[in-house]
TIDRENRO-392563 format. One record per residue (C-alpha): z, y negated, x negated; residue number from 0. Coordinates in steps of 0.2 Angstrom, whole numbers, plus 5000, padded with zeros to 4 digits. Each point is the difference from the previous one (the first is absolute). Layout:
     pz     py     px   seq
      Z      Y      X   NUM
...
***
This chain:
     pz     py     px   seq
   5217   5659   5051     0
   4999   5019   5003     1
   4981   4998   5002     2
   4999   4992   4983     3
   5010   5013   4990     4
   4990   5014   5008     5
   4985   4992   4994     6
   5007   4997   4984     7
   5004   5021   5000     8
   4982   5003   5007     9
   4993   4992   4985    10
   5010   5009   4988    11
   4991   5014   5004    12
   4984   4997   4991    13
   5009   4994   4983    14
   5013   5016   5002    15
   4983   5010   5002    16
   4997   4999   4981    17
   5018   5007   4995    18
   4996   5020   5000    19
   4986   4998   4989    20
   5012   4989   4990    21
   5013   5013   4999    22
   4987   5015   4997    23
   4994   4990   4985    24
   5016   4996   4993    25
   5008   5016   5004    26
   4987   5012   4993    27
   5000   4991   4983    28
   5018   4998   4997    29
   5007   5008   4985    30
   5006   5016   5009    31
   4982   5006   5008    32
   4984   4995   4990    33
   5007   4989   4988    34
   5010   5016   4995    35
   4983   5008   4995    36
   4997   5003   4981    37
   4984   4994   5000    38
   4993   4983   4995    39
   4986   4999   5013    40
   5013   5006   5016    41
   5011   4987   4993    42
   4989   4987   5000    43
   4995   5002   5017    44
   5019   5003   5006    45
   5003   4980   4993    46
   4984   4994   5008    47
   5007   5008   5016    48
   5019   4993   4997    49
   4992   4983   4995    50
   4991   4998   5015    51
   5014   5006   5012    52
   5011   4988   4993    53
   4989   4985   5001    54
   5000   5003   5019    55
   5019   5003   5000    56
   5003   4986   4989    57
   4991   4987   5009    58
   5006   5003   5016    59
   5004   4983   5006    60
   4981   4991   4998    61
   4994   5019   5008    62
   5008   4996   5015    63
   4996   4979   5001    64
   4982   5008   5000    65
   5005   5013   5014    66
   5009   4989   5013    67
   4990   4985   4998    68
   4984   5011   5004    69
   5011   5007   5014    70
   5005   4984   5007    71
   4982   4993   5001    72
   4992   5001   5017    73
   4985   5007   4992    74
   5009   5012   4984    75
   4988   4987   4991    76
   4999   5002   4981    77
   5002   4982   4999    78
   5017   5002   5006    79
   5002   5013   4987    80
   4996   4986   4985    81
   5012   4987   5008    82
   5014   5015   5000    83
   4996   5002   4981    84
   5001   4983   4996    85
   5016   4995   5010    86
   5009   5014   4989    87
   4994   4994   4985    88
   5007   4983   5004    89
   5016   5005   5006    90
   5001   5011   4984    91
   4998   4985   4987    92
   5010   4987   5010    93
   5015   5011   5001    94
   4998   5004   4981    95
   4998   4981   4995    96
   5017   4998   5010    97
   5010   5013   4995    98
   4993   5014   4991    99
   5013   5012   5007   100
   4993   4998   5017   101
   4991   5016   5006   102
   4995   5001   5019   103
   4993   5018   4996   104
   4991   5007   5017   105
   5008   4987   5011   106
   4990   4987   4991   107
   4985   5009   5003   108
   5004   5002   5019   109
   5002   4981   5000   110
   4984   4995   4992   111
   4991   5013   5009   112
   5006   4993   5020   113
   4997   4981   4994   114
   4984   5005   4992   115
   4996   5008   5016   116
   5007   4986   5013   117
   4989   4987   4990   118
   4985   5011   5001   119
   5001   5001   5018   120
   5002   4980   5000   121
   4986   4994   4989   122
   4990   5014   4999   123
   4985   4990   5009   124
   5006   4981   4998   125
   4985   4987   4997   126
   4999   4987   4990   127
   4988   4984   4999   128
   4983   5005   4991   129
   5004   4997   4984   130
   5016   5009   4999   131
   4992   5015   5011   132
   4999   5010   4983   133
   5019   5002   5001   134
   5001   5004   5019   135
   5000   5016   5010   136
   5010   5014   4991   137
   4998   4991   4982   138
   5014   4989   5005   139
   5012   5014   5003   140
   5003   5002   4981   141
   5004   4981   4997   142
   5013   4997   5015   143
   5006   5016   4997   144
   5004   4994   4978   145
   5008   4984   5007   146
   5011   5008   5015   147
   5006   5014   4989   148
   5005   4988   4985   149
   5010   4990   5012   150
   5006   5016   5008   151
   5004   5007   4983   152
   5009   4986   4992   153
   5013   5000   5017   154
   5002   5019   4997   155
   5005   4999   4981   156
   5012   4988   5008   157
   5009   5012   5011   158
   4994   5018   4996   159
   5015   5002   4988   160
   5014   5002   5014   161
   4986   5009   5012   162
   4997   5011   4984   163
   5019   5002   4997   164
   5002   5004   5019   165
   4986   5015   5000   166
   5007   5006   4986   167
   5018   5001   5009   168
   4993   5011   5012   169
   4991   5010   4989   170
   5015   5004   4990   171
   5008   5003   5015   172
   4987   5013   5005   173
   4998   5009   4983   174
   5020   4997   4997   175
   5005   5008   5018   176
   4993   5017   4995   177
   4998   5011   5014   178
   5007   4987   5012   179
   4986   4990   4993   180
   4985   5011   4998   181
   5004   5006   5017   182
   5000   4983   5010   183
   4983   4997   4991   184
   4993   5017   5006   185
   5007   4996   5019   186
   4994   4984   5002   187
   4981   5007   4991   188
   4997   5010   5015   189
   5008   4988   5013   190
   4990   4984   4996   191
   4983   5013   5003   192
   4998   4996   5018   193
   4999   4980   4996   194
   4990   5002   4983   195
   5013   4992   4991   196
   5004   5017   4989   197
   4987   4992   4986   198
   5008   4985   4997   199
   5017   5009   4996   200
   4991   5013   4992   201
   4992   4985   4987   202
   5016   4994   4995   203
   5008   5016   4997   204
   4985   5007   4992   205
   4992   4988   4990   206
   5014   4986   4996   207
   5019   5008   4999   208
   5005   5005   4984   209
   4995   4997   4981   210
   4996   5014   4987   211
   4992   4995   4984   212
   4988   5013   4992   213
   4996   5007   4985   214
   4988   4988   4994   215
   5012   4987   5006   216
   4992   4993   5016   217
   5011   4997   5014   218
   4997   5011   5016   219
   5008   4997   5016   220
   5000   5009   5017   221
   5006   5017   5004   222
   4983   5008   4999   223
   4994   4990   4984   224
   5015   5004   4991   225
   5001   5018   5005   226
   4983   5003   4993   227
   5005   4991   4985   228
   5013   5011   4996   229
   5015   4989   5009   230
   5016   5016   5001   231
   5005   4990   5014   232
   4985   4997   5008   233
   4993   5012   5017   234
   5015   4999   5010   235
   4993   4990   5014   236
   4985   5013   5001   237
   5008   5016   4997   238
   5007   5004   5016   239
   4984   4998   5009   240
   4994   5015   4994   241
   5010   5010   5011   242
   4996   4992   5016   243
   4980   4998   4997   244
   4996   5017   4992   245
   5012   5009   5011   246
   5009   4991   5014   247
   4985   4993   5009   248
   4989   5015   4998   249
   5013   5010   5007   250
   5001   4986   5015   251
   4981   5007   5001   252
   5005   5015   5002   253
   5014   4997   5013   254
   4988   4990   5010   255
   4987   5015   4999   256
   5011   5010   5008   257
   5008   4987   5012   258
   4981   4998   5006   259
   4993   5008   5015   260
   4996   5019   4996   261
   4980   4996   5008   262
   5000   4985   4990   263
   5007   5006   4983   264
   4981   5006   4994   265
   4994   4982   5005   266
   5014   4990   4990   267
   5002   5013   4985   268
   4986   4994   4992   269
   5008   4982   4999   270
   5017   5005   4995   271
   4995   5010   4986   272
   4989   4987   4993   273
   5014   4986   5002   274
   5012   5011   4992   275
   4989   5005   4987   276
   4996   4982   4995   277
   5019   4996   5001   278
   5004   5016   4988   279
   4986   4996   4984   280
   4999   4981   5002   281
   5015   4993   5009   282
   4993   4991   5012   283
   5008   5002   5017   284
   4998   4986   5011   285
   4989   5013   5012   286
   5011   5011   5001   287
   5016   4987   5005   288
   4988   4990   5013   289
   4999   5016   5011   290
   5018   4997   5004   291
   5006   4982   4993   292
   4997   4992   5018   293
   5003   5015   5010   294
   5017   5000   4996   295
   5009   4988   4992   296
   5015   5010   4997   297
   4990   5013   4991   298
   4992   4989   4988   299
   5019   4993   4997   300
   5005   5018   4995   301
   4986   4999   4988   302
   5002   4984   4992   303
   5020   5007   4996   304
   4994   5015   4994   305
   4989   4991   4988   306
   5015   4989   4995   307
   5010   5017   4998   308
   4987   5011   4989   309
   5000   4983   4988   310
   5020   5001   4999   311
   5000   5018   4998   312
   4986   5001   4987   313
   5009   4983   4991   314
   5018   5011   5000   315
   4993   5018   4992   316
   4990   4991   4987   317
   4982   5003   5007   318
   4990   4986   4992   319
   4982   4998   5005   320
   4986   4988   5002   321
   4981   4997   5004   322
   4987   4989   4997   323
   4992   5000   5020   324
   5014   5009   5010   325
   5012   5014   4999   326
   4986   5015   5005   327
   4997   5018   4988   328
   4987   4991   4991   329
   5012   4987   4991   330
   5014   5012   4999   331
   4990   5012   4989   332
   4993   4984   4991   333
   5018   4995   4996   334
   5008   5016   4998   335
   5004   4997   4982   336
   5006   4982   5002   337
   5013   5006   5014   338
   5019   5005   4999   339
   5002   5016   5010   340
   4985   5002   5007   341
   5001   5017   5007   342
   5015   4993   5010   343
   4985   4996   5013   344
   4999   5017   5006   345
   5017   5003   5007   346
   5001   4982   5004   347
   4983   5001   5010   348
   5003   5018   5009   349
   5019   4992   5006   350
   4991   4984   5007   351
   4985   5009   5008   352
   5012   5011   5009   353
   5011   4986   5006   354
   4983   4991   5005   355
   4996   5015   5010   356
   5014   5003   5011   357
   5003   4981   5002   358
   4980   4998   5005   359
   4998   5015   5012   360
   5017   4998   5009   361
   4997   4982   5005   362
   4983   5001   5004   363
   5004   5014   5011   364
   5017   4992   5007   365
   4992   4983   5003   366
   4985   5008   5005   367
   4988   4987   4989   368
   4983   4999   5001   369
   4996   5004   4982   370
   4981   5008   4998   371
   4996   5014   5010   372
   5013   4997   5013   373
   4992   4986   5008   374
   4996   5000   5018   375
   4985   5005   5008   376
   4997   4983   5005   377
   5004   4993   4983   378
   4988   5008   4992   379
   4983   4994   4993   380
   4984   5007   5006   381
   4988   5010   4990   382
   4988   4985   5001   383
   5013   4989   4992   384
   5004   5012   4987   385
   4981   5003   4997   386
   4997   4981   4998   387
   5017   4997   4991   388
   4989   5007   4984   389
   4986   4990   5000   390
   5007   4982   4991   391
   4989   4990   5008   392
   5005   5007   5018   393
   5018   4999   4998   394
   5000   4981   4991   395
   4991   4995   5016   396
   5012   5010   5013   397
   5016   4993   4988   398
   4994   4982   5002   399
   4999   5002   5019   400
   5016   5011   5001   401
   5007   4983   4992   402
   4994   4990   5013   403
   4984   4997   4992   404
   4992   4988   4988   405
   5007   4984   5008   406
   5018   5006   4998   407
   4999   5005   4983   408
   5003   4985   4988   409
   5004   5011   4983   410
   4996   5016   4994   411
   5011   5007   4986   412
   5006   5016   4992   413
   5012   5008   4989   414
   4999   5019   4993   415
   5000   5008   5018   416
   5001   4986   5013   417
   4990   4987   5008   418
   5008   4981   5000   419
   4995   4993   5015   420
   5001   4981   5003   421
   4996   4998   5021   422
   5001   4987   5012   423
   5009   5011   5013   424
   5009   5016   4996   425
   5000   5006   5019   426
   4982   5000   4998   427
   5001   5015   4990   428
   4996   5019   5005   429
   5013   5010   4992   430
   4993   5017   5011   431
   4982   4996   4995   432
   5005   4995   4980   433
   5008   5019   4999   434
   4985   5008   5009   435
   4987   4992   4985   436
   5013   5008   4988   437
   5013   4988   4997   438
   5017   5009   4994   439
   5011   4987   5009   440
   5001   4980   5005   441
   5014   4988   4997   442
   5000   4984   5008   443
   5009   4989   4988   444
   5002   4984   5010   445
   4987   4991   5013   446
   4984   4998   4986   447
   5004   5015   4988   448
   4997   5017   5004   449
   5000   5014   4985   450
   4988   5016   5003   451
   5003   5017   4989   452
   4987   5005   4996   453
   4999   5010   4985   454
   4995   5000   4982   455
   4982   4997   5007   456
   5006   4982   5006   457
   4990   4990   4989   458
   4982   5009   5005   459
   5004   4996   5019   460
   5007   4979   4994   461
   4984   4997   4992   462
   4989   5009   5016   463
   5010   4990   5013   464
   4998   4982   4987   465
   4980   5004   4999   466
   5000   5002   5021   467
   5010   4985   5002   468
   4989   4991   4990   469
   4986   5003   5012   470
   5010   5000   5016   471
   5004   5019   5003   472
   4984   5007   5006   473
   5000   5014   5010   474
   4996   5015   4989   475
   4984   5009   5003   476
   5008   5016   5005   477
   5013   4994   5010   478
   4999   4992   5017   479
   5006   4983   5008   480
   5015   5002   5008   481
   4999   4992   5018   482
   5011   4996   5011   483
   5003   5017   5013   484
   4992   4992   5015   485
   4985   4994   4991   486
   4998   5017   4993   487
   5001   5009   5017   488
   4987   4987   5009   489
   4989   5002   4984   490
   5000   5019   5001   491
   4997   4999   5019   492
   4985   4991   4998   493
   4992   5003   4981   494
   4986   5012   5001   495
   4982   5003   4997   496
   4987   5012   5005   497
   4992   5014   4989   498
   4984   4990   5001   499
   5007   4984   4995   500
   5007   5006   4983   501
   4992   5006   4985   502
   5000   5010   4983   503
   5006   4986   4989   504
   4995   5008   4984   505
   4989   5015   4995   506
   5008   5016   4996   507
   5009   5016   5006   508
   5011   4997   5015   509
   5018   5009   4999   510
   5015   4999   5010   511
   5013   4989   4997   512
   5013   5012   4997   513
   4988   5007   4984   514
   5002   4983   4992   515
   5009   5004   4985   516
   5013   4987   5000   517
   5015   5003   5013   518
   5001   4979   5005   519
   4985   5004   5008   520
   4998   5018   5005   521
   5016   4999   5009   522
   4994   4988   5012   523
   5014   4989   4998   524
   4988   4985   4998   525
   4991   5006   5015   526
   4988   5012   5005   527
   4981   5001   4993   528
   4989   5011   4987   529
   4995   5001   4983   530
   4983   4997   4989   531
   4997   5009   4984   532
   4985   4987   4997   533
   4984   5002   4991   534
   4995   4981   5000   535
   5011   4986   4996   536
   4995   4990   5012   537
   5012   4994   5015   538
   4993   4994   5017   539
   5006   4994   5017   540
   5004   5013   5012   541
   4998   4988   5016   542
   5000   4983   5006   543
   5013   4989   4994   544
   5009   4991   4986   545
   5007   5003   4984   546
   5021   4997   5001   547
   5007   5003   4983   548
   4993   5001   4982   549
   5010   5009   4987   550
   4999   4988   4984   551
   4995   5016   4991   552
   4987   5004   5010   553
   5002   5018   5002   554
   5004   4999   5019   555
   4993   4989   5016   556
   5010   4999   5017   557
   4988   4997   5014   558
   5002   4995   5018   559
   4985   5005   5015   560
   4998   4989   5015   561
   5009   5012   5010   562
   5016   5000   4990   563
   4998   5014   4988   564
   5008   4998   4984   565
   4996   5011   4984   566
   5003   5002   4982   567
   4986   5004   4987   568
   5012   5004   4985   569
   4984   5006   4988   570
   5007   5013   4988   571
   5018   5007   4997   572
   5014   4988   4988   573
   4983   4988   4997   574
   5012   4986   5000   575
   5005   5003   4983   576
   4983   4996   4994   577
   5001   4980   5003   578
   4983   5000   5010   579
   4990   5007   4986   580
   4987   5008   5007   581
   4999   4993   5015   582
   4990   4984   5008   583
   5005   4992   5017   584
   4984   4994   5009   585
   5010   4993   5017   586
   5016   4987   5000   587
   5013   5002   5010   588
   4999   4993   5019   589
   4980   5004   4999   590
   4992   5004   5015   591
   4990   5019   4997   592
   4989   5008   5010   593
   4998   5021   4998   594
   4990   5003   4983   595
   5003   4985   4991   596
   5006   5006   4983   597
   5017   4995   4998   598
   5004   5004   4981   599
   4993   5011   4986   600
   5010   5012   4989   601
   4993   5007   4983   602
   5004   5018   5004   603
   4994   5007   4983   604
   5012   4986   4991   605
   5016   5006   5009   606
   4999   5015   5004   607
   5008   5006   4982   608
   5014   4987   5002   609
   5008   5004   5017   610
   5006   5016   5006   611
   4985   5000   5014   612
   4987   4990   5007   613
   5003   5007   5018   614
   5002   4985   5010   615
   5009   5000   5015   616
   4996   4990   5017   617
   5016   4996   5011   618
   5002   4994   5016   619
   5015   4990   4997   620
   5004   4994   5018   621
   4997   5017   5009   622
   5015   5008   4995   623
   5004   5013   5014   624
   4983   5002   5004   625
   4988   5014   4995   626
   4983   4999   4991   627
   4991   5014   4999   628
   4984   5005   4989   629
   4988   5005   5006   630
   4986   5004   4988   631
   5005   5006   4983   632
   4992   5002   4982   633
   4987   4987   4993   634
   4996   4985   5010   635
   4990   4985   4997   636
   5006   4983   5001   637
   4996   4994   5017   638
   5003   5015   5009   639
   5006   4999   5017   640
   5010   5012   5012   641
   5012   5006   4985   642
   5016   4997   5007   643
   5010   4998   5019   644
   5016   4991   5003   645
   5011   5008   5012   646
   5005   4989   5013   647
***
C-alpha cells in the first residue's frame, strides 16, 4: 500500500507542474493588476491571461486524471493519457446522471488516472485473432477503460455521498480548528516527506478542501484556487510555509556551513549558497532537507514541529498568503496584493531564521552529525567520483551499478527530487557508492523499495538510467569496467606491450595526457595515456588484438591487445552528445584486429564546431598505477612506433 500511495504522489508531480503557469496567468490578469490598467489593449490581454489561468485551475480533475495515468503507465505512453481522459469524462457523466449534486473533484481525477494507468499496463500488448487485430494492443486500452469506468462510476455514484461527507467533515475540522488545524497540517506536511506521501495530503488540502463562489458565479475548491480567486478565508494552509522556506531553512544552511570543518567550508559553501538561494527564491527546499533528513531523525522532527508552529503562529497573528508553486520570494511578491498583513513575514521569518540557526548549529556540534563538510576522510567521495558525477551518462551508469546492476532494478520512477526505485533486493544497494556519485541521501523503504535523493535534476538522471537499462547498462566509453581486485592485480602484473608493437592510432600532434582539456581524462583517474590533436579523422588499430567495446554513438572504441593491454580511444571531447553524427564505425565488437587496420572514421570538419575539442585521449584502462611515458612529441603520422614506453 505504501508503494502504491508513493506512486500516486510521484505521478501527481507531472500535472502539478502546470500550476505555476496557471497561477502566474490568473494573478497577472486579475482586476487588481493588469486588469486595473485603464487601457483597452492591456485590459484585453489581462482578460485572456486570467481566462487561460482559470482554464487550468478550473479543470484540475481531468488534468490529474491524464497526468496520473501517464505516471502509472510503465512506458509513460500517450495511450494511457487518452485512457485517463476518457475515464474521467465517463466518471463525471455517470455521476451527473445519477445525482447532479455529486462532485468528486480531484479525487475523481485521481481515481480515473489510477484506473486508466493500471488497465494500460495490463492490456497494452493484448493480442486478438486476425479479424479483430485492429482493436488489439494499445487501441484496446480506451475500450476496456470505458467499460471498466462505467461500472466503477456506477458504484461510486452510490457510495460517494457518505465518503464525501466524511472527507468534508475532516476538512471542516481542519479549517474550523483554527491554528491547531493548520499547525497539525504543517507538521504532517513535513513529516511525510521522507516517505513521499506529503503530495497526497497536499492534494486534498490545496485542491479540494473548502468552497468559494467567485465573481463570475463559478464554484472553486481547494486552498490554492480559492486564494487566487479572492476568497478571504483561504491561504492559511500556505502562509506559514513562507517563514520556513525563505528564512528558516536557508538559516539551517548557514548553520551547516559554520559547523563544517574549516578546510572544507570553501568546498561546501557553493552548494549551500545554491540550495539556500533556491529555497528563498522558489520555495524548493527538498535539497536542504535531504542534507540532514537521514542523518538525524531528531533534527528533522524538530524541523517538522517548527513548520507546524510557523503555520499556527501565522494564523494567530493574521498573516495570510498563498502561492501557485511554493512559498518562495517569487510567489510572495506576485501575491503581495492578495495577502493579509504580508509585511509580517519579515519579523516572523527573521525569528524563525534565528531559531533554526541556533538549533541546527548546536545539535550538529553536540551530536557530531556528518552534515556536508563534516564527513570523515574515508567517507569523502574521490575527485574521480566528483568529476564523473558531472557526466550524466557516467552518473547514470554508476547509479545503476550502485543499485545492484540491471538485474536488481525492477522499475525506475522519480518525483521532484528523488529516484523512487523498485529493486529485487535492497541489500544489494551500495549507499556509499551512490553518495560518491552525487546522491544526497538514500532511504530504504522496505525490502524492495529504495529512494535516492538526487535534487531537482533527478528527471534527467532517471531518463538517462531508463535509456541505459534498455541497452543492458553498457560500460561508458570513458570509464573502465570495475573488476574484482584480484583480477585487476593479476591483469596489471601481466599486461604489457613493447614500444615496437604499439603504433600511433591517428595522424596528428602528440600531447601529454595532462594537456587534454577534460579533467576526467587529464587527471589520470581512468588510467595513464596520452592525447592526440588529430589532423585526419581515421583511427587505426595501434596493436594486434580485438575490439572489446564499441560505444553506441560510435565516438569511442575499446581495444585489448594480445598481450592483455586494454585501451580506450575517445575521439574528441563531449562527442557523445552528437549521437553518432559525423562518425562511421568500420569494425564490429569482438572482431580481431591487426596493427594498421582502420577502425573508425570521424568527419573532423563536421564535428569540430559542435564539441569543446577534437583532442582525442588514448587511455590505458587496465594500467592504473603504471606510468606511460611519451618518447616522441609533436606531429606524428598514424602507424609510427616507439612513441611511448610503459613502466613495468
